[in-house]
C-alpha positions in Angstrom: 0.0 0.0 0.0 1.2 3.5 -0.9 0.1 6.5 1.2 0.5 10.1 0.3 -0.2 13.2 2.5 -0.3 16.8 1.5 0.2 18.9 4.7 -0.2 22.7 5.2 2.4 23.7 7.8 3.5 26.9 9.4 7.2 26.9 10.4 9.9 29.4 11.6 12.6 30.3 9.1 14.8 27.8 10.8 15.0 24.8 10.3 15.3 25.3 6.6 13.0 23.6 4.1 15.9 21.3 3.2 16.5 20.2 6.7 12.8 19.7 7.3 12.5 17.5 4.2 15.6 15.4 5.1 14.4 14.9 8.6 10.9 13.7 7.5 12.5 11.5 4.8 14.3 9.5 7.6 11.1 8.5 9.3 9.9 4.9 9.1 8.0 4.1 5.9 8.7 7.5 4.2 10.0 7.2 0.6 9.7 10.7 -0.7 9.2 14.3 0.6 8.7 17.5 -1.3 8.4 21.0 0.2 6.8 24.0 -1.5 6.9 27.5 0.0 3.5 29.2 0.0 4.2 32.5 1.9 7.1 34.1 3.8 6.7 36.8 6.4 9.1 38.3 9.0 9.1 35.3 11.4 7.5 32.4 9.7 7.1 30.5 6.4 3.9 28.8 5.3 4.7 25.6 3.3 3.0 22.6 1.7 4.7 19.3 2.4 3.9 16.2 0.3 5.0 13.0 1.9 4.8 9.6 0.1 5.4 6.3 1.7 4.3 2.8 2.7 1.7 1.7 5.2 4.4 1.8 7.9 4.4 5.6 7.7 2.5 7.2 10.6 0.8 10.6 10.5 1.2 10.7 14.3 5.0 10.3 14.1 5.1 12.9 11.3 3.1 15.4 13.4 5.3 14.7 16.5 8.5 15.3 14.4 7.1 18.5 13.0 6.4 19.7 16.6 10.0 18.8 17.6 11.1 21.1 14.8 8.9 23.9 16.1 6.5 23.5 13.1 2.7 23.7 13.3 0.5 21.4 11.2 -2.4 23.6 10.0 -4.2 20.9 8.1 -4.0 17.7 6.2 -5.2 18.9 2.8 -5.1 15.6 1.0 -4.7 11.9 1.7 -4.2 9.3 -1.1 -4.1 5.6 -0.5 -3.2 3.2 -3.4 -2.4 -0.4 -3.9 1.3 -1.0 -4.6 0.6 -2.8 -7.9 -1.9 -0.4 -9.2 -0.6 1.7 -12.2 -2.2 5.1 -12.9 
């Protein structure tokens, strides 16, 4: 099973988007992470994070990791669940 989340996140300027993506990529079951900046203000950055992985991936662990990085999950904007052998 393949799971994909699109998350709306508010984060401070540090950690960088690169560090955030690399940290999330190291979580169990995560296979790919992409980060897109939506808005930047003086103290924070609004980003969209797309995380794709296996059924071993846990949204709870992802949320806890974001909190440890001083990030705030605003919303889970999209969830996709697919069979591994299904071809789009």
